C-alpha positions as CSV (number, residue, x, y, z in Angstrom):
1,M,29.9,-9.9,-41.2
2,T,29.1,-11.5,-37.8
3,V,26.6,-9.6,-35.7
4,H,27.1,-9.9,-31.9
5,T,24.2,-11.5,-30.0
6,H,23.8,-10.6,-26.4
7,D,22.7,-13.3,-23.9
8,V,20.0,-11.0,-22.5
9,L,18.8,-7.6,-23.6
10,I,16.7,-5.6,-21.1
11,V,14.5,-2.8,-22.3
12,G,14.0,0.0,-19.8
13,G,16.3,1.8,-17.4
14,G,14.2,1.8,-14.2
15,V,14.8,0.1,-10.9
16,S,13.2,-3.2,-12.0
17,S,15.3,-3.4,-15.2
18,T,18.6,-2.5,-13.4
19,A,17.8,-5.0,-10.6
20,L,17.7,-7.7,-13.2
21,L,20.9,-6.5,-14.8
22,Y,22.6,-6.6,-11.4
23,E,21.3,-10.1,-10.6
24,L,22.3,-11.6,-14.0
25,A,25.8,-10.1,-13.8
26,K,26.4,-11.1,-10.2
27,F,24.8,-14.5,-9.9
28,T,24.9,-16.2,-13.4
29,N,27.6,-17.1,-15.8
30,L,26.1,-15.1,-18.6
31,K,28.8,-13.1,-20.3
32,S,26.9,-10.4,-22.4
33,I,24.1,-8.4,-21.0
34,C,22.7,-5.2,-22.6
35,L,20.3,-2.6,-21.2
36,V,18.5,-0.2,-23.5
37,E,16.8,3.0,-22.3
38,K,15.2,5.7,-24.4
39,Y,16.0,8.6,-22.0
40,Y,19.6,9.9,-21.5
41,D,19.6,8.9,-17.9
42,L,18.4,6.0,-15.8
43,A,15.2,6.0,-13.8
44,Q,13.4,8.8,-15.5
45,V,9.8,7.5,-15.4
46,S,8.2,5.5,-12.5
47,S,11.5,5.2,-10.6
48,K,12.1,8.9,-10.6
49,G,11.9,10.3,-7.1
50,S,9.1,12.8,-7.9
51,N,7.0,10.1,-9.6
52,N,6.5,7.8,-6.7
53,S,6.0,7.8,-2.9
54,Q,9.6,6.7,-2.1
55,T,8.3,4.0,0.2
56,I,9.7,0.6,1.1
57,H,6.5,-1.3,1.3
58,C,6.7,-4.2,3.8
59,G,3.1,-5.3,3.9
60,D,2.7,-4.5,7.6
61,I,0.9,-1.1,7.3
62,E,-0.7,-1.7,3.9
63,T,-4.2,-2.7,5.2
64,N,-5.4,-4.0,1.9
65,Y,-2.9,-6.8,2.1
66,S,-3.8,-10.2,3.6
67,L,-1.2,-11.8,5.8
68,E,-0.2,-14.1,2.9
69,K,0.4,-11.1,0.5
70,A,2.1,-9.1,3.3
71,L,4.7,-11.9,3.8
72,V,5.5,-12.0,0.1
73,V,6.0,-8.2,0.1
74,K,8.1,-8.4,3.3
75,R,10.5,-10.8,1.6
76,A,10.9,-8.3,-1.3
77,A,11.5,-5.4,1.1
78,D,14.0,-7.4,3.1
79,M,16.0,-8.1,-0.1
80,L,16.1,-4.4,-1.0
81,R,17.3,-3.3,2.4
82,T,19.8,-6.1,2.7
83,Y,21.3,-5.1,-0.7
84,A,21.5,-1.5,0.3
85,L,23.0,-1.9,3.7
86,Q,25.8,-4.0,2.4
87,L,27.0,-1.0,0.4
88,P,29.5,1.4,1.9
89,K,27.8,3.8,4.4
90,E,28.3,6.8,2.3
91,E,26.5,5.0,-0.6
92,Y,23.6,3.5,1.3
93,E,22.8,6.7,3.1
94,Q,21.9,8.2,-0.3
95,I,19.6,5.2,-1.1
96,V,17.7,4.2,2.0
97,F,16.4,6.4,4.8
98,K,15.1,5.8,8.3
99,Y,11.8,7.4,9.3
100,P,9.1,6.2,11.7
101,K,6.0,4.8,9.9
102,M,2.5,4.0,10.8
103,V,-1.0,3.3,9.5
104,L,-3.5,5.5,11.3
105,G,-7.0,4.4,12.3
106,V,-9.4,7.3,12.9
107,G,-12.6,6.5,14.8
108,A,-13.7,3.4,16.7
109,K,-14.2,1.1,13.7
110,E,-10.8,1.7,12.1
111,S,-9.0,1.7,15.4
112,Q,-10.5,-1.7,16.4
113,F,-9.6,-3.0,12.9
114,L,-6.0,-2.2,13.5
115,R,-5.9,-3.7,17.0
116,E,-7.3,-7.0,15.6
117,R,-4.8,-6.8,12.7
118,F,-1.9,-6.4,15.1
119,E,-2.8,-9.7,16.9
120,V,-2.6,-11.5,13.5
121,F,0.5,-9.8,12.2
122,K,2.8,-9.2,15.2
123,Q,4.5,-12.6,15.2
124,H,5.5,-12.2,11.6
125,F,6.6,-8.5,11.9
126,P,8.8,-8.3,15.0
127,S,9.3,-4.5,14.8
128,M,5.6,-3.8,14.5
129,E,4.1,-1.9,17.4
130,L,0.5,-1.0,18.3
131,F,0.2,2.7,19.1
132,E,-2.7,4.1,21.1
133,K,-3.4,7.9,21.0
134,S,-0.8,8.8,23.6
135,D,1.8,6.7,21.8
136,I,1.0,8.3,18.4
137,A,1.4,11.7,20.0
138,K,5.0,10.8,21.0
139,V,5.9,9.8,17.4
140,E,3.7,12.2,15.4
141,P,2.4,15.0,17.7
142,N,0.7,16.9,14.9
143,V,-1.5,13.8,14.1
144,V,-3.0,14.1,17.6
145,N,-3.0,17.8,18.4
146,L,-5.7,20.2,17.3
147,N,-5.6,23.8,18.4
148,G,-3.6,22.9,21.5
149,R,-5.7,20.0,22.5
150,E,-6.2,16.3,21.6
151,R,-8.4,15.7,18.6
152,P,-11.7,14.2,19.7
153,E,-11.7,11.0,17.6
154,E,-10.6,7.6,18.9
155,L,-7.1,6.8,17.3
156,A,-5.0,3.8,17.0
157,A,-2.0,2.9,14.7
158,L,0.3,0.2,13.7
159,G,3.9,1.0,12.8
160,A,7.6,0.9,13.5
161,V,10.0,3.6,14.6
162,D,13.5,2.1,13.8
163,E,13.3,0.8,10.2
164,Y,14.6,1.9,6.8
165,T,11.2,3.0,5.4
166,A,12.1,5.3,2.5
167,V,14.1,4.8,-0.7
168,D,15.4,6.9,-3.6
169,F,14.7,4.4,-6.4
170,A,16.7,6.3,-8.9
171,A,19.8,6.2,-6.7
172,L,19.1,2.5,-6.2
173,A,18.9,1.9,-10.0
174,R,22.3,3.7,-10.5
175,S,23.8,1.5,-7.7
176,F,22.6,-1.7,-9.4
177,V,24.3,-0.6,-12.7
178,A,27.5,0.3,-10.9
179,Q,27.6,-3.0,-9.1
180,A,26.9,-4.9,-12.3
181,K,29.8,-3.2,-14.1
182,Q,32.2,-4.2,-11.3
183,V,31.7,-7.9,-12.0
184,Q,34.8,-9.3,-13.7
185,D,34.8,-10.9,-17.2
186,K,31.4,-9.6,-18.2
187,S,30.3,-7.4,-21.1
188,I,27.7,-5.0,-19.6
189,D,26.4,-2.5,-22.2
190,I,24.3,0.4,-21.1
191,C,22.7,2.1,-24.1
192,L,21.0,5.4,-23.0
193,G,19.2,7.7,-25.3
194,T,18.2,4.6,-27.4
195,K,14.5,4.2,-28.2
196,V,13.2,0.8,-29.0
197,E,11.0,0.9,-32.1
198,D,10.2,-2.8,-32.6
199,I,11.0,-6.3,-31.3
200,R,11.0,-9.2,-33.7
201,Q,11.7,-12.9,-33.6
202,D,14.8,-13.6,-35.7
203,G,15.2,-17.4,-35.9
204,E,16.4,-18.6,-32.4
205,R,17.1,-15.0,-31.3
206,F,15.4,-11.6,-31.1
207,R,16.1,-8.5,-33.1
208,V,15.5,-5.3,-31.2
209,V,15.1,-2.4,-33.6
210,T,16.1,1.0,-32.1
211,D,16.6,4.5,-33.5
212,K,20.4,3.8,-33.0
213,G,20.5,0.5,-34.9
214,D,19.6,-3.1,-34.3
215,Y,20.5,-5.3,-31.3
216,F,20.3,-9.1,-31.1
217,A,19.7,-11.2,-28.0
218,K,18.9,-14.8,-27.1
219,F,16.5,-13.6,-24.4
220,V,14.7,-10.2,-24.0
221,V,13.0,-8.7,-20.9
222,V,10.9,-5.6,-21.4
223,S,10.3,-3.6,-18.2
224,A,8.9,-0.4,-19.6
225,C,5.6,0.1,-17.6
226,G,2.6,0.6,-20.0
227,H,4.9,0.5,-23.0
228,S,5.7,-3.1,-22.2
229,L,2.1,-4.0,-23.2
230,L,2.5,-2.0,-26.4
231,Y,5.6,-3.9,-27.4
232,A,3.9,-7.2,-26.4
233,Q,0.8,-6.5,-28.5
234,K,2.9,-5.5,-31.5
235,M,4.3,-9.0,-31.3
236,G,0.9,-10.5,-31.0
237,Y,1.0,-11.2,-27.3
238,G,-1.3,-10.0,-24.6
239,L,-4.1,-9.1,-27.0
240,N,-6.6,-10.1,-24.3
241,F,-5.5,-7.1,-22.2
242,S,-6.4,-3.5,-22.2
243,C,-4.8,-0.7,-20.1
244,M,-6.2,1.7,-17.6
245,P,-3.5,4.2,-16.7
246,M,-4.0,5.7,-13.2
247,A,-2.2,8.9,-12.6
248,G,-1.3,10.1,-9.1
249,S,-0.8,13.7,-8.0
250,F,0.7,15.0,-4.8
251,Y,0.5,18.1,-2.5
252,F,3.2,19.7,-0.4
253,T,2.8,21.2,3.1
254,P,5.3,22.5,5.5
255,K,7.0,19.7,7.5
256,V,4.2,18.5,9.7
257,L,5.2,14.8,10.0
258,N,8.4,13.1,11.3
259,G,7.8,10.1,9.2
260,K,5.4,8.2,7.0
261,V,1.7,8.1,8.0
262,Y,-0.7,6.0,6.0
263,T,-4.4,5.6,6.4
264,V,-6.7,2.6,6.5
265,Q,-7.6,1.4,3.0
266,N,-11.3,1.4,1.9
267,D,-11.7,-2.2,0.8
268,K,-14.1,-1.1,-1.9
269,L,-11.5,1.0,-3.6
270,P,-8.8,-0.5,-5.8
271,F,-6.6,2.6,-5.3
272,A,-4.1,3.6,-2.6
273,A,-5.4,5.6,0.4
274,I,-4.0,9.0,1.1
275,H,-0.7,9.1,3.1
276,G,1.8,11.7,4.2
277,D,5.5,11.3,3.7
278,P,8.8,13.2,4.1
279,D,10.3,13.7,0.6
280,V,13.9,12.4,0.5
281,L,14.7,14.9,-2.2
282,V,12.9,18.0,-0.9
283,D,13.9,19.3,2.5
284,G,11.5,20.8,5.0
285,K,8.3,19.6,3.3
286,T,5.7,16.8,3.8
287,R,4.2,15.3,0.7
288,F,0.6,14.2,0.8
289,G,-1.1,12.0,-1.8
290,P,-1.6,10.4,-4.1
291,T,-4.8,11.2,-5.8
292,A,-5.9,8.8,-8.5
293,L,-7.0,10.0,-12.0
294,L,-7.7,8.0,-15.1
295,L,-5.3,9.7,-17.6
296,P,-5.1,8.8,-21.3
297,M,-1.3,8.6,-21.5
298,L,1.3,6.0,-20.5
299,E,3.7,8.6,-19.0
300,R,2.7,11.5,-16.8
301,Y,3.5,14.9,-18.3
302,N,4.3,13.3,-21.6
303,P,1.5,14.0,-24.1
304,G,3.5,12.1,-26.7
305,T,2.3,8.9,-25.1
306,I,-1.4,9.6,-25.7
307,L,-1.3,7.7,-29.0
308,D,0.5,4.8,-27.3
309,F,-2.3,4.6,-24.8
310,L,-4.9,4.5,-27.5
311,K,-3.1,1.6,-29.1
312,V,-3.1,-0.5,-25.9
313,L,-6.6,0.6,-24.9
314,R,-8.1,-1.7,-27.5
315,L,-11.5,-0.3,-26.7
316,D,-14.4,-2.8,-27.1
317,S,-17.5,-3.9,-25.3
318,A,-15.4,-5.9,-22.7
319,V,-13.4,-2.8,-21.8
320,V,-16.6,-0.7,-21.6
321,K,-18.2,-3.3,-19.3
322,V,-15.2,-3.1,-16.9
323,F,-15.5,0.7,-16.7
324,W,-19.3,0.5,-16.3
325,D,-19.0,-2.1,-13.5
326,L,-16.5,0.2,-11.7
327,L,-18.8,3.2,-12.0
328,K,-21.8,1.1,-10.6
329,V,-20.0,0.9,-7.2
330,P,-21.0,4.1,-5.4
331,D,-17.7,4.4,-3.5
332,I,-15.6,4.0,-6.7
333,R,-17.8,6.3,-8.7
334,N,-17.7,9.0,-6.1
335,Y,-13.9,8.5,-5.7
336,I,-13.3,8.8,-9.4
337,F,-15.4,12.0,-9.7
338,K,-13.7,13.6,-6.7
339,N,-10.3,12.8,-8.0
340,M,-11.2,14.5,-11.3
341,L,-11.9,17.6,-9.3
342,F,-8.5,17.3,-7.6
343,E,-7.0,18.3,-10.9
344,V,-9.1,21.5,-11.2
345,P,-6.8,24.4,-10.1
346,Y,-9.2,26.5,-7.9
347,V,-11.1,23.5,-6.4
348,R,-8.3,21.0,-5.9
349,R,-6.6,22.4,-2.8
350,R,-9.9,22.9,-1.0
351,L,-11.1,19.4,-1.7
352,F,-7.8,17.8,-0.8
353,L,-7.5,19.7,2.4
354,K,-10.4,17.7,3.9
355,D,-8.7,14.4,3.1
356,A,-5.3,15.5,4.4
357,Q,-6.9,16.7,7.7
358,K,-7.7,13.1,8.5
359,I,-3.9,12.8,9.1
360,I,-3.1,16.4,10.3
361,P,-6.4,17.9,11.6
362,S,-4.8,21.4,12.1
363,L,-3.9,21.8,8.4
364,T,-5.3,25.0,6.8
365,L,-5.7,25.9,3.1
366,A,-2.7,28.1,3.3
367,D,-0.6,25.1,4.2
368,I,-1.5,23.2,1.0
369,S,0.2,23.6,-2.4
370,F,-0.1,21.5,-5.5
371,A,3.1,19.6,-6.2
372,K,3.6,20.6,-9.8
373,G,5.5,18.1,-11.9
374,F,5.2,15.4,-9.2
375,G,3.3,12.2,-9.7
376,G,3.4,9.2,-12.1
377,V,1.2,6.7,-13.9
378,R,0.5,3.2,-12.9
379,P,-0.8,1.0,-15.8
380,Q,-3.6,-1.2,-14.4
381,L,-4.4,-4.0,-16.8
382,I,-7.9,-5.0,-17.8
383,D,-8.5,-8.7,-18.7
384,K,-10.9,-8.5,-21.6
385,E,-11.8,-12.2,-21.5
386,K,-12.7,-12.2,-17.8
387,K,-14.0,-8.6,-18.0
388,Q,-12.2,-7.5,-14.9
389,L,-9.6,-5.0,-13.7
390,L,-6.4,-6.8,-12.6
391,M,-4.8,-5.6,-9.4
392,G,-1.2,-6.3,-8.4
393,E,1.6,-7.5,-10.6
394,A,1.2,-7.8,-14.4
395,K,3.5,-9.9,-16.4
396,I,3.4,-11.6,-19.8
397,K,5.8,-14.6,-20.3
398,E,6.4,-16.1,-23.7
399,K,9.2,-18.2,-25.1
400,G,12.4,-16.3,-24.7
401,I,10.8,-13.0,-23.8
402,I,9.1,-11.4,-20.8
403,F,7.1,-8.2,-20.6
404,N,6.7,-6.6,-17.1
405,M,4.0,-4.0,-16.9
406,T,3.1,-3.3,-13.3
407,P,5.3,-4.6,-10.4
408,S,3.5,-4.9,-7.1
409,P,4.0,-3.1,-4.9
410,G,6.0,-0.8,-7.1
411,G,9.7,-0.5,-6.9
412,T,10.0,-2.3,-3.6
413,S,9.6,-5.6,-5.5
414,C,12.5,-4.9,-7.9
415,L,14.9,-7.5,-6.7
416,D,12.1,-10.1,-6.0
417,N,10.7,-9.6,-9.5
418,A,14.2,-9.7,-11.0
419,E,14.7,-13.1,-9.3
420,K,11.5,-14.4,-11.0
421,D,12.8,-13.3,-14.4
422,L,16.3,-14.6,-13.7
423,R,14.9,-18.0,-12.9
424,S,13.0,-18.0,-16.2
425,I,16.1,-17.0,-18.1
426,V,18.2,-19.7,-16.4
427,D,15.6,-22.3,-17.3
428,Y,15.4,-21.1,-21.0
429,L,19.1,-20.5,-21.6
430,G,20.4,-23.3,-19.4
431,C,23.0,-21.0,-17.9
432,E,24.5,-21.4,-14.4
433,F,22.9,-19.7,-11.4
434,D,24.9,-19.5,-8.1
435,E,21.9,-19.8,-5.7
436,N,24.0,-20.0,-2.6
437,K,25.8,-16.8,-3.4
438,F,22.4,-15.2,-4.2
439,K,20.9,-16.2,-0.8
440,E,24.1,-15.2,1.1
441,T,24.1,-11.8,-0.6
442,L,20.4,-10.8,-0.5
443,F,19.1,-12.7,2.5
444,A,22.0,-12.2,4.9
């Protein structure tokens, strides 16, 4: 009996996996591509709308980015928006959304930092504007107003008012699959409700063992967040890594912002600063967050992944040293302990209110409610050999197989990260890649 071997098998049904499916179907001559997802629908973990900030990160208002990093991120964001806006209007209006955005500086030091950043970044980001306090008031009046008057602090902001700044990554993932299936003369298999139990080398191909049977492929890409590291280590790869899952929680208020308002990042903290956003799936609310809590599970609200976390933790003296070094930094130590309190029911709203008032000074305790069921997990890798926490993208590449753990910055990089994997697949399999069509489609 002849067993069918797929050209490429992709593990995971999020926006990164489906972006690769789309690119392989659209721009290569590969004939058989399979995607396997354990849940019965696409985008049920990190790409689910409630589990992320729904932000198209461009690098302009992310103040922890250098200009070099910001330009890399801008390219990825441009690819996403170009893809979406080529769809019929009734489709892209369900995927990308226009809101004003800004990063807010509060006080003289932060305000001056943003003014200086503007001079460096403005030629690379044509739509970026520098907002002084009166300009901010026109875009986001509640940021400036306090009890009928202007708040006393010096304010400045960088931002844009006419950009697509928000995205429903789950809708984007479904669109990628729909577009892949429309390509003629391709076998595109989407296997939902199919849990991968093991991946094994099988001669010149791979055997992917699932609870629904075995699949075979010449090349495998695993994009399953923290579980990617679990699969890699079961195959003997990435044993020098440990995993520190950082969980984020959110809070809702009435609609107090017209768009996205970020705050200046503390350069001593390897975690996202608080921001306020409209939620594209929840009308009439503003969502604030995220908090950052070390959580011993690979998926938020899924205690069944605690054992998986313990497997990838690989606790030893190197991991302990990384945690100890983090705790020795006062800003990080205080931040970690405060974020632990953000999860305590009675205390959390009172503590979070102070942080949210940096953006909206008039907020009261009655305005704040914990967003139950919202928030995801970002698996930060620890390099045990270098004894350091790795920030940004995490990927393990081996012969014929790739494991993606942490795309940076999140789902925005889906098409850009897929391009990297596509090029690796093309090099390995020797298949054709229509680069001109790729550029015409995603860089129009």
